[in-house]
N, C-alpha and C positions, 0 to 999 in steps of 0.2 A: 464784776462779770461782765461777759462780753457774748452773746447771743444775737441769732436772727429774729426774735420776738422783740429787741429791744434795737433802740434807734436812736436819736439825738437825745441828751438831756444838758443843758443851760446850768452850768454852775455859779454861785454864789458866796461870796463872802463877805458876813457883816451887810447883808441887803444891796452889796455892788456885784454886779453882773463882772465875771472875768472872765468866762468863754463857753464855749458849746462844744461837749465832748460827744465823740461817736462812738458805742459801745456795740457797733453792728461785728457780727461774726456768723457764720455758717455754722459753725459747729459751738458747742458750748466752753468757755472758758472761762473756769471760777479761779477767783481772787484775783483778779486784774488787776491792774493800778490803771486807772483811767484818770483818773486828774491827782496833782501834787501842786501844792505851792508852799512857799519858803519865803523867811522875812519879815514874818507876822512878826508884829510888837505882844512882847508878854502880854499876858491878861486875857478875858474873856473874848471868846470869837464866835460868830454862828456861821455855819455851813449850812447852804440850800439847794439840794437838787431838785429841777424841775424837769419833768417827762416833757418833751417838745413834740416826738414822733414814736412812734412804734407802739406793739399791744400794753407793753409792761412795763414798769421798772423796779429795779433789784438791786438790792443791796446786800452784797453774802459776807465783804469785809470791810471794817475803817480802822484804817491805824493813823496813831497821831505820835508825835516826839516833841518835848520841851527841852530848853537847855538847863531851865531849872526847874526846880519842884514846886508843884502847883496843886491849891486845894481843891479836893472834890468834892461837888456837894451829889453823893449817891443815895439819898433817901426820897427820891421820886421815884 
């Protein structure tokens, strides 16, 4: 999501800082791609988003794709 109340968000993959993304926009834009990464090895990974500035940090969509089947733990 891009919106005027949302600004800079730091993105981490596996606890390694990757980049700061700016999610500011004067009007609300839903389900916008603000960060993507490719080339990760097969296996578990951790995505962490940290709000650096702005009033809110909102997530309205999360997508991922894999090149081979993965085991999902959905019991939590």
